[in-house]
C-alpha positions in Angstrom: 222.5 289.5 113.0 223.9 286.4 114.6 227.4 286.9 116.1 229.6 285.6 118.9 229.8 287.3 122.3 232.2 287.0 125.3 231.2 287.8 128.8 233.1 287.5 132.1 231.2 285.4 134.6 231.5 288.2 137.2 230.0 290.8 134.7 226.6 291.3 133.2 228.0 292.9 130.1 228.5 290.8 127.0 230.9 292.1 124.3 230.5 291.2 120.6 233.6 289.7 119.0 234.6 291.7 116.0 234.1 289.9 112.6 231.9 287.1 113.9 228.7 288.2 112.0 226.8 285.1 110.8 229.0 282.8 113.0 227.8 279.3 113.9 229.1 276.1 115.5 231.8 277.7 117.7 234.7 275.7 119.2 237.7 276.7 121.3 241.4 276.3 121.1 242.8 274.1 123.9 244.2 277.1 125.8 240.9 279.0 125.4 242.5 282.0 123.7 240.9 281.5 120.3 237.4 280.9 119.2 236.9 279.0 116.0 233.6 279.2 114.0 232.0 278.9 110.6 230.8 282.1 108.8 230.5 283.4 105.3 231.5 280.1 103.7 234.8 280.1 105.7 236.3 278.3 108.7 237.6 281.2 110.8 239.1 282.0 114.2 239.2 285.1 116.4 241.1 285.9 119.6 238.7 285.8 122.6 240.5 288.9 123.9 239.6 290.9 120.7 240.9 291.5 117.3 239.8 290.7 113.8 238.9 287.3 112.5 241.4 285.1 110.6 240.2 283.0 107.6 241.6 279.4 107.8 240.0 277.9 104.7 236.8 277.6 102.6 234.0 275.8 104.3 230.5 276.2 102.8 228.7 275.2 105.9 229.8 273.7 109.2 228.9 270.4 110.6 231.2 270.6 113.6 234.8 271.3 114.4 237.3 270.5 117.2 240.7 272.0 118.0 243.4 269.5 119.2 246.3 269.9 121.5 248.7 269.6 118.6 247.3 272.8 117.0 245.2 270.9 114.4 241.6 271.5 113.6 239.4 268.6 112.5 236.1 269.6 110.9 233.2 268.9 108.5 232.9 272.0 106.3 230.0 271.0 104.1 226.3 270.8 104.5 226.2 268.2 101.9 226.3 264.4 101.9 229.2 262.0 101.0 231.5 264.4 103.0 234.0 263.1 105.5 236.2 264.8 108.1 239.0 267.2 107.1 242.1 268.3 109.0 243.9 271.7 108.8 246.6 273.4 110.8 245.2 276.0 113.2 247.2 278.6 111.3 245.2 277.8 108.1 245.9 276.2 104.8 244.6 273.6 102.5 242.4 271.0 104.2 243.3 267.3 104.1 240.5 264.7 103.9 241.0 262.2 106.7 237.8 260.2 106.5 235.3 259.3 103.8 231.7 258.0 104.3 231.1 254.5 103.0 227.8 254.4 101.0 227.7 250.6 101.2 227.3 251.0 105.0 224.7 253.7 104.6 227.1 256.4 105.7 225.9 259.8 104.4 228.5 262.0 106.1 231.0 262.2 109.0 230.1 265.0 111.4 230.5 266.7 114.8 234.1 265.7 115.6 235.6 265.9 119.1 239.2 265.3 120.0 239.6 262.7 122.7 242.2 263.1 125.5 245.8 262.8 124.1 244.8 264.4 120.7 245.4 261.2 118.7 241.8 260.1 118.2 238.6 261.9 117.2 235.1 260.9 118.3 232.5 261.7 115.6 229.0 261.0 114.3 228.4 258.8 111.2 225.3 260.4 109.7 223.1 258.0 107.7 220.5 258.5 105.0 217.7 258.3 107.7 219.4 261.0 109.8 219.7 260.9 113.5 217.4 257.9 113.9 220.1 255.5 112.6 223.2 257.6 113.1 226.2 256.0 114.7 229.2 257.0 116.9 232.7 256.1 115.9 236.3 256.9 116.7 238.9 257.9 114.1 242.6 257.1 114.8 244.5 260.0 113.2 247.7 258.1 112.9 246.3 255.0 111.1 243.0 256.3 109.6 241.2 253.4 111.2 237.6 253.9 112.2 236.2 252.0 115.2 232.4 251.9 115.6 231.3 252.7 119.2 227.5 252.8 119.2 224.5 252.3 117.1 222.1 255.1 117.4 223.8 258.3 118.6 224.9 261.8 117.5 226.6 264.9 118.8 228.8 263.0 121.2 231.1 264.6 123.8 233.7 263.0 126.0 233.7 264.0 129.7 236.2 262.9 132.3 236.3 260.5 134.1 235.5 258.6 130.9 231.8 259.4 130.1 230.4 259.6 126.7 227.5 262.0 126.4 225.3 261.9 123.2 221.9 262.4 121.8 219.7 259.5 120.6 216.4 259.4 118.8 214.1 256.7 120.1 210.6 255.6 119.4 
């Protein structure tokens, strides 16, 4: 059974986190006290220090999530297509759609979000009908809803100080 574990760097013993059976695509709260994850058709969180999981909302399958400094989680909770990004308070509730793929631009879904510094913008992957070979990177402004393209050909991006963008690309 797949589950989440926590291990102190100065220890060789890993401890299973209760209620994380079937967990996938983990992400942390900004303070590192909570671990978010997808399991059993739910978006959930659990304290890293122990305790039971908390269901946040329904999410049939996870295509990435990120937890912002304003206690907001942005995620794609579907394995399907024509699904955009959703936003939910870290305490749970009803998700709000904040982006929608544009089929006219060959956008199949919006996936793998990552909050950028400041918590007002989210970096994400625009997945296309051809998959990773033609996927694109973009930034969503949470205040305006505007999407700014960043890169043709790229997926699974991460931002690293001092201003580096790390991502996967399929070539050849």
